[in-house]
KOLPAZA-132240 format. One record per residue (C-alpha): residue number from 1; residue in three letters; chain; x, y, z. Coordinates in Angstrom, 1 decimal. Layout:
<nodes>
   lokol   zase   doro        X        Y        Z
     NUM    ALA      A        X        Y        Z
...
</nodes>
This chain:
<nodes>
   lokol   zase   doro        X        Y        Z
       1    MET      A     28.2    -56.2     14.4
       2    GLU      A     29.9    -59.1     16.0
       3    ASN      A     30.3    -62.4     14.0
       4    THR      A     30.3    -65.8     15.5
       5    SER      A     33.4    -66.8     13.6
       6    GLU      A     36.0    -65.4     11.2
       7    ILE      A     38.4    -66.7      8.5
       8    VAL      A     41.9    -65.4      8.5
       9    LEU      A     44.1    -65.6      5.4
      10    ASN      A     47.9    -65.7      5.8
      11    PRO      A     49.7    -63.9      2.9
      12    GLU      A     53.1    -65.4      3.8
      13    ALA      A     51.6    -68.9      3.5
      14    LEU      A     50.3    -68.2      0.0
      15    ALA      A     53.6    -66.7     -1.0
      16    PHE      A     55.4    -69.9      0.1
      17    ASN      A     52.9    -72.1     -1.8
      18    LEU      A     53.2    -70.0     -5.0
      19    ASP      A     57.0    -70.0     -4.8
      20    PHE      A     56.9    -73.8     -4.5
      21    LEU      A     54.6    -74.1     -7.5
      22    ARG      A     56.6    -71.8     -9.7
      23    GLN      A     59.7    -73.7     -8.9
      24    GLU      A     58.0    -77.0     -9.6
      25    MET      A     56.3    -75.9    -12.8
      26    GLY      A     59.3    -74.0    -14.2
      27    PRO      A     59.4    -70.6    -16.0
      28    ASP      A     57.6    -71.8    -19.2
      29    VAL      A     54.4    -72.9    -17.5
      30    GLU      A     51.9    -70.3    -16.4
      31    ILE      A     49.9    -70.8    -13.2
      32    SER      A     46.1    -70.1    -13.4
      33    SER      A     44.8    -69.6     -9.9
      34    VAL      A     41.5    -71.5     -9.6
      35    VAL      A     39.1    -69.5     -7.5
      36    LYS      A     35.8    -71.3     -8.1
      37    GLY      A     33.8    -72.3     -5.1
      38    ASN      A     34.4    -68.9     -3.5
      39    ALA      A     38.1    -69.5     -3.8
      40    TYR      A     37.8    -72.9     -2.1
      41    GLY      A     36.1    -71.2      0.8
      42    HIS      A     38.8    -68.6      1.3
      43    GLY      A     36.6    -65.8     -0.2
      44    ILE      A     37.0    -64.5     -3.8
      45    GLU      A     37.0    -60.9     -2.7
      46    ALA      A     39.8    -61.5     -0.1
      47    PHE      A     41.9    -64.0     -2.0
      48    VAL      A     42.0    -62.6     -5.5
      49    PRO      A     43.7    -59.2     -4.6
      50    LEU      A     46.1    -61.2     -2.4
      51    ALA      A     47.1    -63.5     -5.3
      52    GLU      A     47.5    -60.5     -7.6
      53    LYS      A     49.9    -58.9     -5.2
      54    LEU      A     51.9    -62.1     -5.3
      55    GLY      A     52.2    -62.0     -9.0
      56    ILE      A     49.3    -64.2    -10.2
      57    ARG      A     47.9    -62.9    -13.5
      58    HIS      A     45.5    -65.6    -14.6
      59    PHE      A     42.4    -66.7    -12.8
      60    SER      A     39.9    -69.5    -13.4
      61    VAL      A     36.3    -69.6    -12.3
      62    PHE      A     33.4    -71.9    -13.0
      63    SER      A     30.5    -69.5    -13.8
      64    THR      A     29.6    -66.0    -14.9
      65    GLY      A     28.5    -65.2    -11.4
      66    GLU      A     32.0    -66.0    -10.1
      67    ALA      A     33.5    -64.1    -13.1
      68    ALA      A     31.5    -60.9    -12.1
      69    ARG      A     32.8    -61.2     -8.5
      70    VAL      A     36.4    -61.7     -9.6
      71    SER      A     36.3    -58.8    -12.1
      72    SER      A     35.0    -56.5     -9.4
      73    VAL      A     38.2    -56.9     -7.4
      74    LEU      A     40.8    -57.4    -10.2
      75    ARG      A     43.4    -54.5    -10.0
      76    GLU      A     46.0    -55.4    -12.5
      77    LYS      A     45.3    -54.6    -16.2
      78    THR      A     47.3    -57.7    -17.3
      79    SER      A     45.2    -60.1    -15.3
      80    GLU      A     43.2    -62.6    -17.3
      81    MET      A     40.1    -64.6    -16.4
      82    MET      A     38.9    -67.9    -17.8
      83    ILE      A     35.3    -69.2    -17.3
      84    MET      A     35.5    -73.0    -17.2
      85    GLY      A     31.8    -73.9    -17.0
      86    ASP      A     28.4    -72.3    -16.8
      87    ILE      A     27.6    -69.1    -18.7
      88    ALA      A     24.2    -67.9    -17.6
      89    PRO      A     21.5    -67.4    -20.3
      90    GLY      A     22.0    -64.1    -22.1
      91    GLN      A     25.4    -63.5    -20.5
      92    LEU      A     27.7    -64.6    -23.3
      93    GLU      A     27.7    -61.2    -24.9
      94    TRP      A     28.8    -59.7    -21.6
      95    VAL      A     31.6    -62.3    -21.4
      96    ILE      A     32.8    -61.4    -24.9
      97    ARG      A     32.6    -57.7    -24.3
      98    SER      A     34.5    -58.1    -21.0
      99    GLY      A     37.4    -59.8    -22.8
     100    PHE      A     37.1    -63.0    -20.7
     101    SER      A     38.1    -66.3    -22.2
     102    PHE      A     35.8    -69.2    -21.8
     103    PHE      A     35.4    -72.9    -22.3
     104    VAL      A     33.5    -74.1    -25.4
     105    PHE      A     32.4    -77.8    -25.2
     106    ASP      A     29.5    -78.1    -27.6
     107    MET      A     28.5    -76.9    -31.0
     108    GLY      A     25.7    -74.8    -29.6
     109    ARG      A     28.0    -72.6    -27.5
     110    LEU      A     30.6    -72.5    -30.3
     111    LYS      A     28.1    -71.2    -32.9
     112    GLU      A     26.5    -68.7    -30.5
     113    ALA      A     30.0    -67.4    -29.6
     114    ILE      A     31.0    -66.9    -33.2
     115    SER      A     27.6    -65.4    -34.1
     116    LEU      A     27.8    -62.8    -31.3
     117    ALA      A     31.5    -62.1    -32.0
     118    ALA      A     30.6    -61.3    -35.6
     119    VAL      A     27.8    -58.9    -34.5
     120    LEU      A     29.9    -57.2    -31.8
     121    ASN      A     33.0    -57.1    -34.0
     122    ILE      A     34.9    -58.5    -31.0
     123    PRO      A     36.7    -61.8    -31.3
     124    ALA      A     35.5    -64.4    -28.8
     125    LYS      A     38.3    -65.8    -26.7
     126    ILE      A     37.6    -69.5    -26.7
     127    HIS      A     39.1    -72.5    -25.0
     128    LEU      A     38.0    -75.7    -26.8
     129    GLU      A     37.5    -78.5    -24.3
     130    LEU      A     38.1    -82.1    -25.5
     131    GLU      A     36.2    -85.1    -24.1
     132    THR      A     38.9    -87.6    -23.3
     133    GLY      A     37.2    -89.8    -20.7
     134    MET      A     35.7    -87.6    -18.0
     135    ASN      A     32.3    -87.9    -19.7
     136    ARG      A     31.1    -84.6    -18.5
     137    THR      A     31.7    -81.9    -21.0
     138    GLY      A     33.9    -81.6    -24.2
     139    PHE      A     34.1    -82.5    -27.9
     140    ASN      A     34.8    -86.1    -28.8
     141    GLN      A     37.2    -86.8    -31.6
     142    GLN      A     34.6    -87.5    -34.2
     143    THR      A     32.9    -84.2    -33.6
     144    VAL      A     36.2    -82.4    -33.8
     145    ILE      A     36.9    -83.9    -37.2
     146    LYS      A     33.4    -83.5    -38.7
     147    GLU      A     32.2    -80.3    -37.2
     148    VAL      A     34.6    -78.3    -35.0
     149    ILE      A     37.7    -78.0    -37.2
     150    PRO      A     35.7    -77.2    -40.4
     151    PHE      A     33.6    -74.6    -38.5
     152    LEU      A     36.7    -72.9    -37.0
     153    MET      A     38.4    -72.9    -40.4
     154    ALA      A     35.4    -71.0    -41.9
     155    ASN      A     35.2    -68.4    -39.1
     156    LYS      A     38.8    -67.4    -38.4
     157    MET      A     37.9    -63.7    -38.2
     158    HIS      A     35.6    -64.1    -35.2
     159    TYR      A     37.6    -65.9    -32.5
     160    VAL      A     40.9    -66.1    -30.7
     161    PHE      A     42.0    -69.7    -30.2
     162    SER      A     42.9    -69.0    -26.5
     163    GLY      A     43.2    -72.6    -25.5
     164    LEU      A     42.8    -76.3    -26.1
     165    CYS      A     42.1    -78.2    -22.9
     166    THR      A     40.7    -81.3    -21.1
     167    HIS      A     40.1    -82.4    -17.5
     168    PHE      A     41.4    -85.5    -16.0
     169    ALA      A     38.9    -87.8    -14.1
     170    GLY      A     40.6    -88.2    -10.8
     171    ALA      A     44.3    -87.7    -11.2
     172    GLU      A     44.6    -87.5     -7.4
     173    SER      A     44.1    -91.3     -7.2
     174    ILE      A     47.0    -93.6     -8.2
     175    ALA      A     44.4    -96.4     -8.6
     176    ASN      A     42.9    -94.4    -11.5
     177    TYR      A     46.2    -94.5    -13.4
     178    LEU      A     45.0    -96.5    -16.4
     179    ARG      A     42.0    -94.2    -17.0
     180    ILE      A     44.2    -91.1    -16.8
     181    GLU      A     46.8    -92.7    -19.2
     182    ARG      A     44.0    -93.3    -21.8
     183    GLN      A     42.9    -89.7    -21.4
     184    GLN      A     46.4    -88.4    -22.0
     185    LYS      A     46.7    -90.4    -25.2
     186    ARG      A     43.3    -89.3    -26.5
     187    PHE      A     44.1    -85.7    -25.8
     188    VAL      A     47.5    -85.8    -27.5
     189    LYS      A     46.1    -87.6    -30.5
     190    THR      A     43.2    -85.1    -30.9
     191    ARG      A     45.4    -82.1    -30.4
     192    LYS      A     47.5    -83.2    -33.4
     193    LEU      A     44.4    -82.8    -35.6
     194    PHE      A     44.1    -79.1    -34.7
     195    LEU      A     47.8    -78.5    -35.3
     196    GLN      A     47.7    -80.4    -38.7
     197    ALA      A     44.8    -78.1    -39.7
     198    GLY      A     46.9    -75.0    -38.9
     199    LEU      A     44.9    -74.3    -35.8
     200    THR      A     47.4    -73.6    -33.0
     201    PRO      A     46.0    -72.6    -29.6
     202    GLU      A     47.7    -69.9    -27.6
     203    ARG      A     47.7    -72.2    -24.6
     204    THR      A     47.3    -75.9    -24.1
     205    HIS      A     46.2    -77.0    -20.6
     206    THR      A     45.1    -80.2    -19.1
     207    CYS      A     46.4    -80.3    -15.5
     208    CYS      A     44.7    -79.6    -12.2
     209    SER      A     46.7    -79.6     -9.0
     210    ALA      A     47.1    -83.4     -8.8
     211    ALA      A     47.9    -83.8    -12.5
     212    ALA      A     50.4    -80.9    -12.4
     213    ILE      A     52.4    -82.8     -9.7
     214    ARG      A     52.1    -86.2    -11.3
     215    LEU      A     52.0    -85.7    -15.1
     216    VAL      A     55.0    -83.5    -15.9
     217    LYS      A     54.6    -84.0    -19.7
     218    MET      A     51.0    -82.8    -19.6
     219    ARG      A     51.7    -79.4    -18.1
     220    PHE      A     52.1    -77.8    -21.6
     221    ASP      A     51.8    -73.9    -21.3
     222    LEU      A     49.4    -73.5    -18.3
     223    VAL      A     48.3    -75.4    -15.3
     224    ARG      A     45.0    -74.8    -13.4
     225    ILE      A     46.0    -74.9     -9.7
     226    GLY      A     43.3    -75.0     -7.1
     227    ILE      A     43.8    -76.9     -3.8
     228    LEU      A     47.7    -76.8     -3.9
     229    GLN      A     47.9    -73.0     -3.8
     230    TYR      A     45.7    -72.9     -0.6
     231    GLY      A     48.2    -75.2      1.1
     232    PHE      A     46.6    -78.7      0.8
     233    TRP      A     47.6    -81.8     -1.1
     234    PRO      A     44.9    -83.1     -3.4
     235    SER      A     45.2    -86.5     -1.6
     236    PRO      A     47.7    -88.3      0.7
     237    GLU      A     48.7    -90.4     -2.3
     238    ILE      A     49.9    -87.3     -4.2
     239    LYS      A     52.0    -86.1     -1.3
     240    ILE      A     53.6    -89.5     -0.8
     241    GLU      A     54.4    -89.8     -4.5
     242    TYR      A     55.9    -86.3     -4.5
     243    LEU      A     58.1    -87.1     -1.4
     244    ARG      A     59.3    -90.4     -2.9
     245    SER      A     60.1    -89.0     -6.3
     246    ASN      A     62.0    -86.1     -4.8
     247    LYS      A     63.6    -88.3     -2.0
     248    LEU      A     62.3    -86.1      0.7
     249    PRO      A     61.6    -87.3      4.3
     250    ASN      A     58.8    -84.7      4.5
     251    PHE      A     57.5    -81.5      3.0
     252    ASN      A     54.5    -79.4      4.0
     253    LEU      A     52.7    -76.8      2.2
     254    HIS      A     51.5    -73.8      4.2
     255    ARG      A     47.8    -73.5      5.0
     256    VAL      A     46.5    -70.1      4.0
     257    ILE      A     43.3    -70.4      6.0
     258    THR      A     42.5    -70.3      9.7
     259    TRP      A     38.9    -70.6     10.9
     260    LYS      A     38.2    -69.6     14.4
     261    SER      A     35.4    -68.7     16.8
     262    ARG      A     35.2    -68.1     20.5
     263    LEU      A     33.7    -69.6     23.7
     264    MET      A     30.2    -68.4     24.1
     265    ALA      A     29.4    -70.1     27.4
     266    ILE      A     30.7    -72.5     30.1
     267    LYS      A     28.7    -74.8     32.2
     268    LYS      A     28.8    -77.9     34.5
     269    VAL      A     27.2    -81.2     33.5
     270    SER      A     26.6    -83.9     36.1
     271    MET      A     27.6    -87.6     35.5
     272    GLY      A     24.8    -89.4     33.7
     273    GLU      A     23.3    -86.4     32.0
     274    PHE      A     22.9    -86.3     28.3
     275    ILE      A     24.5    -83.4     26.3
     276    GLY      A     22.6    -81.6     23.5
     277    TYR      A     19.8    -83.1     21.3
     278    GLY      A     19.0    -86.7     21.6
     279    ASN      A     21.1    -89.2     23.6
     280    SER      A     24.2    -89.6     21.5
     281    TYR      A     26.5    -88.5     24.3
     282    GLN      A     26.1    -89.2     28.0
     283    ALA      A     28.5    -87.7     30.6
     284    SER      A     30.5    -90.5     32.2
     285    GLU      A     31.7    -88.1     34.9
     286    ASP      A     31.0    -84.7     36.2
     287    MET      A     32.1    -82.4     33.4
     288    GLN      A     32.9    -78.8     32.5
     289    VAL      A     31.9    -78.1     28.9
     290    GLY      A     31.9    -75.0     26.6
     291    ILE      A     29.5    -73.9     23.9
     292    VAL      A     30.9    -72.6     20.6
     293    PRO      A     28.5    -70.4     18.6
     294    VAL      A     29.1    -72.2     15.2
     295    GLY      A     27.0    -75.0     13.8
     296    TYR      A     26.0    -76.8     10.6
     297    SER      A     24.4    -73.6      9.3
     298    ASN      A     27.9    -72.0      9.5
     299    GLY      A     29.6    -74.8      7.6
     300    TYR      A     30.6    -77.0     10.6
     301    SER      A     29.3    -80.3      9.5
     302    ARG      A     26.8    -82.2     11.6
     303    THR      A     28.8    -85.4     10.9
     304    LEU      A     31.5    -84.0     13.3
     305    SER      A     29.1    -84.7     16.1
     306    ASN      A     31.0    -86.6     18.9
     307    SER      A     34.1    -86.7     16.7
     308    GLY      A     35.2    -83.1     15.8
     309    ARG      A     38.3    -81.5     17.4
     310    VAL      A     39.1    -77.9     18.2
     311    LEU      A     42.0    -76.0     19.8
     312    ILE      A     41.5    -73.8     22.9
     313    ARG      A     44.3    -72.4     25.1
     314    GLY      A     46.9    -74.7     23.4
     315    VAL      A     44.8    -77.9     24.1
     316    ARG      A     43.2    -80.1     21.5
     317    THR      A     39.7    -81.1     22.8
     318    THR      A     36.6    -82.9     21.5
     319    VAL      A     33.1    -82.1     20.3
     320    LEU      A     30.5    -83.6     22.6
     321    GLY      A     27.0    -84.6     21.4
     322    ASN      A     25.3    -83.5     18.2
     323    VAL      A     26.4    -80.4     16.3
     324    ASN      A     23.4    -78.1     16.3
     325    MET      A     22.3    -75.6     13.6
     326    ASN      A     24.1    -72.7     15.4
     327    SER      A     26.3    -74.2     18.1
     328    PHE      A     28.2    -77.2     19.4
     329    VAL      A     29.6    -78.3     22.7
     330    ILE      A     33.2    -79.1     23.6
     331    SER      A     34.8    -80.8     26.5
     332    LEU      A     36.7    -78.4     28.9
     333    GLN      A     38.0    -81.2     31.1
     334    GLN      A     41.6    -80.5     30.2
     335    VAL      A     41.0    -76.7     30.1
     336    GLN      A     39.6    -75.9     33.5
     337    ASP      A     40.9    -72.3     33.3
     338    ALA      A     38.9    -71.6     30.1
     339    GLN      A     36.9    -68.4     30.1
     340    VAL      A     34.0    -67.1     28.1
     341    GLY      A     35.5    -65.3     25.0
     342    ASP      A     38.5    -67.5     24.7
     343    GLU      A     39.5    -68.2     21.1
     344    VAL      A     38.5    -71.5     19.6
     345    VAL      A     40.4    -72.7     16.5
     346    LEU      A     38.2    -74.8     14.2
     347    ILE      A     40.7    -75.1     11.4
     348    GLY      A     44.3    -74.0     11.7
     349    ALA      A     47.2    -74.0     14.2
     350    ALA      A     47.7    -72.8     17.8
     351    ASP      A     51.2    -73.2     19.4
     352    ASP      A     52.5    -76.5     18.0
     353    LEU      A     49.1    -78.1     17.5
     354    GLU      A     47.0    -78.0     14.4
     355    ILE      A     43.5    -78.9     13.3
     356    SER      A     44.1    -79.5      9.6
     357    VAL      A     41.3    -79.7      7.0
     358    ALA      A     42.7    -83.1      6.1
     359    SER      A     42.1    -84.5      9.6
     360    PHE      A     38.8    -82.5      9.9
     361    GLY      A     37.8    -84.0      6.5
     362    GLU      A     38.6    -87.6      7.6
     363    LEU      A     36.5    -87.2     10.7
     364    SER      A     33.5    -86.0      8.7
     365    ASN      A     34.1    -88.2      5.6
     366    GLN      A     34.3    -85.0      3.5
     367    LEU      A     37.1    -84.1      1.0
     368    ASN      A     39.2    -81.1      1.7
     369    TYR      A     37.5    -79.5     -1.3
     370    GLU      A     34.0    -80.1     -0.1
     371    LEU      A     34.5    -78.9      3.4
     372    LEU      A     36.3    -75.8      2.4
     373    THR      A     33.8    -74.8     -0.3
     374    ARG      A     30.9    -75.2      2.2
     375    LEU      A     32.2    -72.4      4.4
     376    PRO      A     29.5    -69.8      4.1
     377    MET      A     30.2    -66.6      2.2
     378    ASP      A     29.0    -64.4      5.1
     379    ILE      A     31.8    -65.4      7.4
     380    PRO      A     34.2    -62.4      7.4
     381    ARG      A     37.5    -63.0      5.6
     382    ILE      A     40.4    -61.0      6.9
     383    TYR      A     44.2    -61.0      6.5
     384    LEU      A     46.6    -62.1      9.2
     385    ASN      A     47.9    -59.1     11.1
     386    GLN      A     45.4    -56.9      9.4
</nodes>
């Protein structure tokens, strides 16, 4: 059955990005590939085996639903999985039996994990998350002193202290520096309490992509890398800071993803006629336009109406009128030889031109992260040259 668009993953691009990350992080820091949000829109089932082939042996997900999807495609026995967020009701036993490690950020989950581990006679692999200023999930210092450490000391037989961690609240923004600095100090101070009690985690991890680039001292044993591995900087600020600190005129990661569709129809529009729903675009001349069978139901944001860009036959052209549920219109004024069936690149490169998610995101006022993760799961994901 024909699909209206497809997503193509480039193994060479991922290999380049992982080589860059390994060189930057050094041999003593493990990279956990963050594949939450359907691998940032790249597709868990397509991306995880590719990452494994390129040597990744640690994956991070948000939920048990994502964990089940990742576990169904893991091929290497040494690959590990870490659940950073939601564990569906009744699923903690499955998580422990499966040998997955998971974040613990309140006493309820900690007590349930230890209780189940005792019954199953399988140690729970826990990562204790500390609240350092994100104010989302995690133990504050007072709870650590009064409850967490005493409870762990009394139940050493029933858990593996897989990790001690926190999450920074916006490390991609230089303007957020003071808040991040306070978080670092709180984490280091609270970590000492565990070490002084003789509770040493197998791994200490605090850094997402932005923090891993900016905060070298906070990398510890493991970094949780999401957006960088896919070939995108967390923000323009992070890229500029990296270039300055390394005295580089420029450096580009390689985009793993290309999203493309095709021309469904071509038609003529007379000067003065409106295009699409409403009256947001009126033809100022006689025009040739094309219809692309992708719309906001396919992840192409309606906010790209009259502002989006695509590539066709080596030409960058514009979206005209409102993006519909299942289609949008593009100008073919500069592509008079276009034909039905021609490839239309929505994200990616053609010849020496590119529609980057960054520029795409700026047009639609969406972050790279938001736009990518909104790409529907039913779009086929294939590998370049497959």
